[in-house]
C-alpha positions as CSV (number, residue, x, y, z in Angstrom):
1,X,116.2,103.2,74.0
2,X,119.1,102.1,76.4
3,X,120.0,104.6,79.2
4,X,123.3,106.0,79.8
5,X,126.3,103.7,80.4
6,X,126.6,104.7,84.0
7,X,123.6,105.7,85.9
8,X,124.1,107.1,89.4
9,X,121.7,107.4,92.3
10,X,120.9,111.0,91.5
11,X,119.8,110.1,87.9
12,X,117.7,107.1,89.3
13,X,116.1,109.4,91.9
14,X,115.2,112.0,89.3
15,X,113.7,109.4,87.0
16,X,111.8,108.0,89.9
17,X,110.5,111.4,90.8
18,X,109.4,112.2,87.3
19,X,107.8,108.6,86.9
20,X,105.9,109.0,90.2
21,X,104.7,112.5,89.2
22,X,103.3,111.0,86.0
23,X,101.8,108.0,87.8
24,X,100.2,110.2,90.4
25,X,98.8,112.8,88.0
26,X,97.3,109.9,86.1
27,X,95.9,108.3,89.2
28,X,94.4,111.6,90.5
29,X,92.8,112.4,87.1
30,X,91.2,108.9,87.0
31,X,90.0,109.2,90.6
32,X,88.5,112.6,89.8
33,X,86.6,111.1,86.9
34,X,85.0,108.9,89.5
35,X,84.3,112.0,91.7
36,X,86.9,110.9,94.2
37,X,89.7,112.9,95.6
38,X,93.3,111.6,95.4
39,X,93.3,110.8,99.2
40,X,90.1,108.8,98.7
41,X,91.4,107.0,95.8
42,X,94.6,106.1,97.6
43,X,92.6,104.9,100.6
44,X,90.8,102.5,98.2
45,X,94.0,101.3,96.8
46,X,95.5,100.6,100.3
47,X,92.4,98.7,101.2
48,X,92.8,96.5,98.2
49,X,95.3,94.7,100.4
50,X,92.8,93.8,103.0
51,X,91.0,95.2,106.2
52,X,93.2,97.9,107.7
53,X,92.8,99.6,111.1
54,X,92.0,103.4,111.0
55,X,95.4,104.2,112.7
56,X,97.4,102.1,110.2
57,X,95.5,103.9,107.3
58,X,96.6,107.2,108.7
59,X,100.2,106.0,108.9
60,X,100.2,104.5,105.5
61,X,98.7,107.7,103.9
62,X,100.8,109.9,106.1
63,X,97.9,112.0,107.4
64,X,96.4,112.9,110.6
65,X,94.0,110.5,112.3
66,X,91.2,113.2,112.2
67,X,91.8,113.5,108.3
68,X,91.4,109.7,107.7
69,X,88.3,109.8,109.7
70,X,86.8,112.4,107.3
71,X,88.1,110.4,104.3
72,X,86.6,107.2,105.5
73,X,83.3,108.9,106.4
74,X,82.9,110.2,102.8
75,X,83.8,106.8,101.3
76,X,81.4,105.0,103.7
77,X,78.6,107.4,102.8
78,X,79.1,106.3,99.2
79,X,79.0,102.7,100.1
80,X,82.7,102.3,99.0
81,X,84.0,101.0,102.4
82,X,82.6,100.0,105.8
83,X,83.9,99.9,109.3
84,X,83.9,96.8,111.4
85,X,85.4,95.7,114.7
86,X,88.9,94.1,114.5
87,X,88.6,90.3,115.3
88,X,91.7,90.7,117.5
89,X,90.5,93.8,119.4
90,X,86.9,95.0,119.3
91,X,88.0,98.5,120.4
92,X,89.8,98.8,117.0
93,X,87.9,99.7,113.9
94,X,89.0,98.1,110.7
95,X,88.1,99.7,107.3
96,X,87.0,97.2,104.7
97,X,86.5,97.7,101.0
98,X,83.1,96.8,99.8
99,X,82.4,95.2,96.4
100,X,81.4,98.8,95.2
101,X,84.8,100.1,96.5
102,X,86.7,97.2,94.6
103,X,84.8,98.3,91.5
104,X,85.7,101.9,92.1
105,X,89.5,101.2,92.4
106,X,89.4,98.8,89.4
107,X,87.7,101.6,87.4
108,X,90.5,104.2,88.5
109,X,93.2,101.8,87.4
110,X,91.4,101.0,84.1
111,X,91.3,104.7,83.5
112,X,95.0,105.4,84.1
113,X,95.5,105.6,80.4
114,X,99.0,107.3,80.5
115,X,100.3,104.6,82.9
116,X,98.7,101.8,81.1
117,X,100.1,103.0,77.6
118,X,103.6,103.1,79.2
119,X,103.3,99.7,80.6
120,X,101.9,98.3,77.4
121,X,105.2,98.9,75.8
122,X,106.9,96.3,78.0
123,X,106.9,92.6,77.1
124,X,106.5,89.9,79.7
125,X,110.2,89.7,80.4
126,X,110.6,93.5,80.8
127,X,107.5,93.5,83.2
128,X,109.0,90.7,85.3
129,X,112.3,92.5,85.5
130,X,110.7,95.9,86.4
131,X,108.6,94.1,89.1
132,X,111.7,92.4,90.6
133,X,113.6,95.7,90.6
134,X,110.9,97.7,92.2
135,X,110.2,95.0,94.7
136,X,113.9,94.8,95.6
137,X,114.3,98.5,95.9
138,X,111.2,99.3,97.7
139,X,110.8,96.3,100.1
140,X,114.4,96.0,101.1
141,X,114.9,96.4,104.8
142,X,118.1,97.0,106.5
143,X,119.4,93.8,108.3
144,X,120.7,93.6,111.8
145,X,124.4,92.8,111.8
């Protein structure tokens, strides 16, 4: 179903808001099925990109450093992450996803039924287009002029 002939920024922002609401509700429900909080699930998702210093995790998740410590403590207790010294600065602790943590985030994503159902309506060309648009919108950085 095609959208309106002219779509303004307000309409795009509204649709993004609704879309993200559906995505996060789906993500949170899938995490809860694995007995993880939304913050714990998001932490595992961030760590999918590689080892991350505690401070950077707190910044990425927009939470206080003491909060991220508690989140990581609980994930570490379950064997989903581990702390290790940063190779570049032994005073810095990186948080690393364990194989069990990888399995947990894979399970969360596999149980995101609403999101997966929506994405399954897209063919390969639509997926590539959506990926390109989201990448362009959310990785665009202002240039120095």
